[in-house]
C-alpha positions in Angstrom: -142.6 85.2 18.0 -139.3 85.4 19.8 -136.6 83.1 18.6 -136.0 80.1 20.9 -132.4 79.8 22.2 -130.7 76.6 21.2 -129.4 74.7 24.2 -126.0 73.2 24.0 -126.2 69.7 25.4 -122.5 69.6 26.3 -122.8 72.9 28.2 -126.0 71.7 30.0 -124.2 68.5 31.0 -121.2 70.5 32.4 -123.7 72.7 34.4 -125.4 69.6 35.8 -122.1 68.0 36.8 -120.9 71.2 38.4 -124.2 71.5 40.4 -123.9 67.9 41.4 -120.3 68.5 42.7 -121.4 71.6 44.6 -124.2 69.6 46.3 -121.8 66.8 47.1 -119.3 69.2 48.7 -122.1 70.8 50.8 -123.3 67.4 52.0 -119.7 66.4 53.0 -119.2 69.7 54.9 -122.6 69.2 56.7 -121.6 65.6 57.6 -118.2 66.8 59.0 -120.0 69.5 61.0 -122.5 67.0 62.3 -119.7 64.6 63.4 -117.8 67.4 65.1 -120.9 68.6 67.0 -122.0 65.0 67.9 -118.7 64.6 69.8 -119.9 67.2 72.3 -122.0 66.1 75.3 -125.4 67.9 75.2 -126.1 66.9 78.8 -123.1 68.7 80.2 -124.1 71.9 78.3 -127.7 71.4 79.5 -126.5 71.4 83.1 -124.6 74.7 82.5 -127.8 76.1 81.0 -129.8 75.0 84.0 -127.3 76.7 86.4 -127.4 79.9 84.5 -131.2 79.9 84.3 -131.3 79.4 88.1 -129.1 82.5 88.5 -131.4 84.3 86.1 -134.4 83.5 88.2 -132.7 84.9 91.2 -131.7 88.0 89.3 -128.0 87.5 89.7 -127.1 87.0 86.0 -124.6 89.3 84.4 -124.9 90.6 80.8 -121.9 88.5 79.9 -123.6 85.4 81.4 -126.7 86.2 79.4 -124.7 86.0 76.1 -123.1 82.8 77.3 -126.6 81.3 78.0 -127.9 82.2 74.6 -124.8 80.7 72.9 -125.1 77.5 75.0 -128.8 77.1 74.0 -127.9 77.5 70.3 -125.1 75.0 70.7 -127.3 72.4 72.4 -129.9 72.7 69.6 -127.2 72.2 67.0 -125.7 69.3 68.8 -129.0 67.5 69.2 -129.9 68.1 65.5 -126.5 66.6 64.6 -126.9 63.6 66.8 -130.4 63.0 65.3 -128.9 63.2 61.8 -126.2 60.7 62.7 -128.6 58.3 64.5 -127.0 55.2 65.9 -123.5 56.4 64.6 -123.5 59.2 67.2 -121.0 58.6 70.1 -122.5 57.6 73.4 -121.8 59.4 76.7 -122.2 58.1 80.3 -125.4 59.3 81.9 -125.0 61.6 84.9 -127.8 61.8 87.5 -128.8 65.4 88.3 -127.9 66.5 91.8 -131.0 68.1 93.1 -133.4 67.4 96.0 -132.3 64.8 98.6 -129.6 63.4 96.3 -128.0 66.8 96.1 -128.1 67.2 99.9 -126.5 63.8 100.3 -123.8 64.7 97.9 -123.1 67.9 99.7 -123.0 66.1 103.0 -120.5 63.5 101.6 -118.3 66.3 100.3 -118.4 68.0 103.7 -117.4 64.7 105.4 -114.6 64.2 103.0 -113.3 67.8 103.6 -113.4 67.2 107.4 -111.5 63.9 107.0 -108.9 65.6 104.8 -108.5 68.5 107.3 -108.0 66.0 110.2 -105.3 64.1 108.2 -103.5 67.4 107.6 -103.5 68.2 111.3 -102.0 64.8 112.2 -99.6 64.7 109.3 -96.1 63.7 110.5 -97.3 62.7 114.0 -96.9 59.1 115.1 -99.3 57.6 117.6 -98.1 55.3 120.3 -101.1 53.0 119.9 -100.2 52.6 116.2 -96.6 51.8 117.1 -97.6 49.1 119.5 -100.0 47.6 117.0 -97.3 47.0 114.4 -96.9 43.2 114.2 -93.5 43.3 112.5 -91.8 45.3 115.2 -88.2 44.2 116.2 -88.7 45.2 119.9 -88.8 42.4 122.4 -92.2 41.8 124.2 -90.5 42.5 127.6 -89.2 45.9 126.4 -92.5 46.7 124.7 -94.4 46.2 127.9 -92.4 48.9 129.7 -94.8 51.8 130.2 -93.7 55.0 128.4 -94.5 58.5 129.7 -97.5 60.1 127.9 -95.7 63.4 127.7 -92.7 64.2 125.5 -89.3 63.0 127.0 -87.1 65.6 128.6 -84.3 67.0 126.5 -80.9 65.4 126.6 -78.3 67.4 128.7 -75.8 69.2 126.6 -72.2 68.2 127.0 -69.9 71.0 128.2 -67.4 71.2 125.4 -64.8 73.8 126.1 -63.3 75.3 123.0 -59.6 75.5 122.8 -58.2 79.0 122.6 -57.6 80.3 119.2 -53.9 80.5 118.2 -53.0 82.9 115.4 -50.4 81.2 113.2 -48.9 84.6 112.3 -48.1 85.4 116.0 -44.9 84.0 117.5 -44.5 82.6 121.1 -43.4 86.1 122.3 -46.6 87.7 121.1 -45.0 89.5 118.3 -46.4 89.2 114.8 -44.1 87.3 112.4 -42.9 89.2 109.3 -44.5 88.1 106.0 -42.2 85.8 104.0 -41.8 87.1 100.5 -42.1 84.6 97.7 -38.9 83.7 95.9 -38.3 85.4 92.6 -38.7 83.3 89.5 -35.5 82.3 87.8 -35.1 84.3 84.5 -33.1 82.7 81.7 -30.1 84.9 80.7 -30.7 86.4 77.2 -28.0 87.6 74.9 -27.7 91.4 74.7 -29.5 93.0 71.8 -27.3 94.2 69.0 -28.0 97.0 66.5 -27.1 96.5 62.9 -26.6 99.6 60.7 -26.8 99.2 56.9 -26.0 101.7 54.1 -27.7 100.2 51.1 -28.8 102.8 48.5 -32.5 103.4 47.9 -33.3 103.0 44.2 -36.1 105.0 42.7 -37.8 104.7 39.3 -38.2 108.3 38.4 -39.8 107.5 35.0 -42.6 105.7 36.7 -43.0 108.5 39.2 -43.2 111.0 36.4 -45.9 109.2 34.5 -48.2 109.4 37.5 -48.4 113.2 37.2 -49.2 113.3 33.4 -52.4 115.4 32.7 -55.3 113.4 31.5 -55.5 115.3 28.2 -51.9 114.4 27.4 -52.3 110.8 28.4 -55.4 110.5 26.2 -53.5 112.0 23.1 -50.7 109.5 23.7 -53.1 106.7 23.6 -54.6 108.0 20.3 -51.1 108.1 18.8 -50.5 104.5 19.8 -53.8 103.5 18.1 -55.8 102.8 21.3 -59.5 103.7 21.4 -60.4 104.6 17.8 -58.7 104.9 14.4 -57.3 108.4 13.6 -57.4 110.2 10.3 -54.1 111.1 8.6 -54.8 114.8 9.3 -55.2 114.0 13.0 -52.0 112.0 13.1 -50.0 114.9 11.4 -51.5 117.3 13.9 -50.4 115.2 16.9 -46.9 114.7 15.4 -46.6 118.4 15.1 -47.6 118.8 18.7 -44.8 116.5 19.7 -46.7 113.2 20.2 -44.9 110.3 18.4 -46.1 106.7 18.0 
């Protein structure tokens, strides 16, 4: 007989807790999705579906509209399932009556009347009617003056006053007709400056020839000098004697 596997109770409890947490997370995600879908109005989407199906029945539906119709149908099903899951907690939307039959014809007629009225207002925009002017109760015009009949046509234009322009006089032309010379601007006053003086000096130029000579020492010689002075590493007695014989002194 096969040997039975021993079950660890602590491990089994951890698995059960983990599965419970997974189920809880799935439920929370589903609730959030239902709340998000329930905020959408299924009636509005259903009206769009009806319009697309009407176009489909007439054969005027494009391939892109077919994809939109399929997506809208899936959305409506999901929204209604979400609203059924939420029950009374689902948000309420105002009901809209469908515009079909006689109601639709009346709505179209009302829209046509509104468009005609708006077009008439545009035509008379900025024009004042004489009847409306006389109907104003708060007019400042006296009744005697208001009773004077006004012509129905536009009044004649006011006569223009004959304004003769004065002849143009050039300010640069004299009375004899000759052009006056241009007056040059005055030169700005320049402060008198003392004359510049040159100073000659004969101070000697001092040069440090020793410093200048050390700049041109070969690198091998400079390195041997550093060794004699003890820089770098310690030298053996034989090396010191060799450097002294070569002319390098500490």
